[in-house]
C-alpha positions in Angstrom: -18.4 -37.7 -44.8 -22.0 -38.7 -44.0 -24.9 -36.4 -43.4 -24.7 -37.0 -39.6 -21.1 -35.8 -39.4 -22.0 -32.6 -41.3 -24.9 -31.9 -39.0 -22.6 -32.4 -35.9 -20.0 -30.0 -37.3 -22.7 -27.4 -38.1 -24.0 -27.6 -34.5 -20.5 -27.3 -33.1 -19.7 -24.3 -35.3 -23.0 -22.7 -34.3 -22.3 -23.2 -30.6 -18.8 -21.8 -31.0 -20.2 -18.8 -32.8 -22.7 -18.1 -30.1 -20.0 -18.5 -27.4 -17.7 -16.1 -29.3 -20.5 -13.5 -29.7 -21.3 -13.7 -25.9 -17.6 -13.4 -25.1 -17.1 -10.3 -27.2 -20.3 -8.7 -25.7 -18.9 -9.5 -22.3 -15.6 -7.7 -23.1 -17.5 -4.7 -24.3 -19.3 -4.3 -21.0 -22.3 -6.5 -21.5 -25.8 -5.4 -22.2 -27.0 -3.1 -19.5 -30.7 -3.4 -18.9 -32.9 -0.6 -17.6 -32.9 -2.0 -14.1 -29.1 -2.0 -14.0 -28.3 -5.7 -13.7 -27.4 -8.7 -15.8 -25.8 -12.1 -15.3 -22.2 -10.8 -15.4 -22.4 -8.7 -12.2 -20.3 -10.3 -9.5 -17.9 -9.9 -6.6 -14.3 -9.8 -7.7 -11.2 -11.6 -6.4 -7.5 -10.7 -6.7 -5.6 -13.0 -9.2 -2.0 -12.5 -8.0 -0.6 -13.8 -4.7 2.6 -13.1 -2.8 3.2 -9.4 -3.7 5.3 -7.8 -1.1 4.8 -4.3 -2.5 3.7 -2.9 -5.7 3.4 -2.0 -8.4 3.8 -5.3 -10.2 4.9 -5.4 -13.8 2.2 -5.7 -16.3 2.6 -8.6 -18.7 0.9 -9.7 -21.9 -0.4 -12.9 -20.1 -2.3 -11.0 -17.4 -6.1 -10.6 -17.7 -8.2 -7.9 -16.1 -9.7 -9.1 -12.9 -13.0 -7.5 -13.7 -13.6 -7.9 -17.5 -11.1 -10.6 -18.5 -9.5 -8.5 -21.3 -5.7 -8.5 -21.6 -4.4 -5.8 -19.3 -1.8 -4.5 -21.9 -4.3 -4.3 -24.8 -5.5 -0.7 -24.0 -4.1 2.5 -22.6 -5.2 2.7 -19.0 -3.6 -0.2 -17.2 -4.4 -0.1 -13.5 -3.7 -2.3 -10.5 -3.9 -2.5 -6.7 -2.2 -4.5 -4.0 -3.7 -5.6 -0.7 -1.8 -5.6 2.6 -2.0 -9.4 2.6 0.0 -9.6 -0.6 -2.9 -10.3 -3.0 -3.0 -8.1 -6.1 -5.4 -7.4 -8.9 -4.7 -6.0 -12.4 -7.1 -4.1 -14.7 -7.0 -3.0 -18.4 -8.8 0.3 -17.7 -9.5 2.5 -14.7 -13.3 1.8 -14.9 -12.5 -1.8 -14.0 -10.3 -0.6 -11.1 -13.4 1.3 -9.8 -15.6 -1.8 -10.2 -13.1 -4.0 -8.2 -12.7 -1.4 -5.5 -16.5 -1.4 -4.7 -17.2 -5.1 -5.3 -14.2 -7.2 -4.1 -14.0 -9.6 -1.3 -10.5 -9.5 0.3 -10.7 -8.6 4.0 -7.2 -7.0 3.6 -7.1 -3.3 3.1 -5.6 -1.8 0.0 -1.9 -1.2 0.4 -1.3 0.6 -2.8 -2.9 1.3 -6.2 -1.6 2.6 -9.5 -3.0 3.7 -12.8 -1.9 5.3 -16.1 -1.9 9.1 -16.1 -4.1 10.2 -19.1 -1.8 13.1 -19.9 1.7 11.6 -19.5 1.2 7.9 -20.0 3.2 7.3 -16.8 2.1 4.8 -14.1 1.1 7.0 -11.1 -0.2 6.5 -7.6 -3.9 5.9 -8.0 -4.6 6.6 -4.3 -3.6 10.2 -4.8 -4.6 10.6 -8.4 -7.4 12.9 -9.6 -10.1 11.0 -11.6 -12.2 13.1 -14.0 -15.7 11.6 -14.1 -16.7 12.1 -17.7 -20.1 10.5 -18.7 -20.6 11.2 -22.4 -20.2 7.8 -24.1 -20.7 9.2 -27.5 -17.8 11.7 -27.2 -15.4 9.2 -25.5 -13.6 6.7 -27.8 -13.1 4.2 -25.0 -13.0 0.4 -25.6 -15.6 -0.5 -22.9 -18.0 2.4 -23.4 -16.4 5.0 -21.1 -13.7 5.4 -18.5 -12.7 8.1 -16.0 -9.7 10.1 -16.8 -6.9 9.8 -14.2 -4.3 12.5 -13.7 -1.5 12.7 -11.1 -1.9 16.5 -10.9 -5.2 18.3 -10.3 -4.1 21.1 -12.6 -3.9 18.6 -15.5 -7.4 17.3 -14.6 -8.8 20.8 -14.6 -7.1 21.5 -17.9 -8.7 18.4 -19.4 -12.2 19.5 -18.1 -11.7 22.9 -19.7 -10.9 21.3 -23.0 -13.7 18.7 -22.8 -16.4 20.2 -24.9 -18.8 17.2 -24.9 -20.2 18.0 -21.5 -20.5 21.1 -19.4 -18.6 19.9 -16.4 -17.0 21.9 -13.6 -14.4 20.9 -11.0 -16.6 22.6 -8.4 -19.3 19.9 -9.0 -17.3 17.0 -7.6 -16.4 15.9 -11.1 -12.8 15.3 -10.0 -12.5 12.7 -7.3 -9.9 10.6 -5.5 -10.0 6.8 -5.4 -11.1 6.8 -1.8 -14.3 8.7 -2.9 -15.3 6.1 -5.5 -18.5 4.3 -4.4 -21.0 2.0 -6.1 -22.8 4.9 -7.7 -19.6 6.3 -9.3 -18.4 2.8 -10.3 -21.7 2.1 -12.0 -21.2 5.0 -14.4 -18.4 3.0 -15.9 -19.2 -0.7 -15.3 -22.9 -0.9 -14.4 -23.3 -4.4 -16.0 -20.5 -5.8 -14.0 -21.7 -4.6 -10.6 -24.5 -6.1 -8.4 -27.7 -4.2 -7.7 -27.8 -2.6 -4.4 
């Protein structure tokens, strides 16, 4: 092997290392700047076509339509289906929030589903109760932090009562429905993946 070949390999390995580091940072939610934006913020598109009704089955080959992570890698799979048969899948409910506020389909949402934090069951996300926790240090979440979805409001309130990291109360609009999720709420969980307003 000549010196030129070794230099080319080192450059290739260096480029691959930089790409891998950037990819890992992207999966972890990017690097939020003080002004709230970075180059990963975008408008999201559904990745599945021809769904008559949901929910669709989660598979190991599906990737989150917001962050690109495998949807079955973490506890918290979520999805939604538009009336036109397009569907999107997510690895975590924070990504569901980001898609809801920054997606392009003109078709209304026909249905949405998420994993209940208490039971582990797939539940109707359009009627679920999402607890808006915000303490990233106390939450051991793969992308920084995620809301806690519950099918029953009583379970959401019980979680709040046991959550010692923050002094939160259900009377402070800390438990919301999916229809109440707006850009401000979504940015609590995926700020680097959402456009500046």
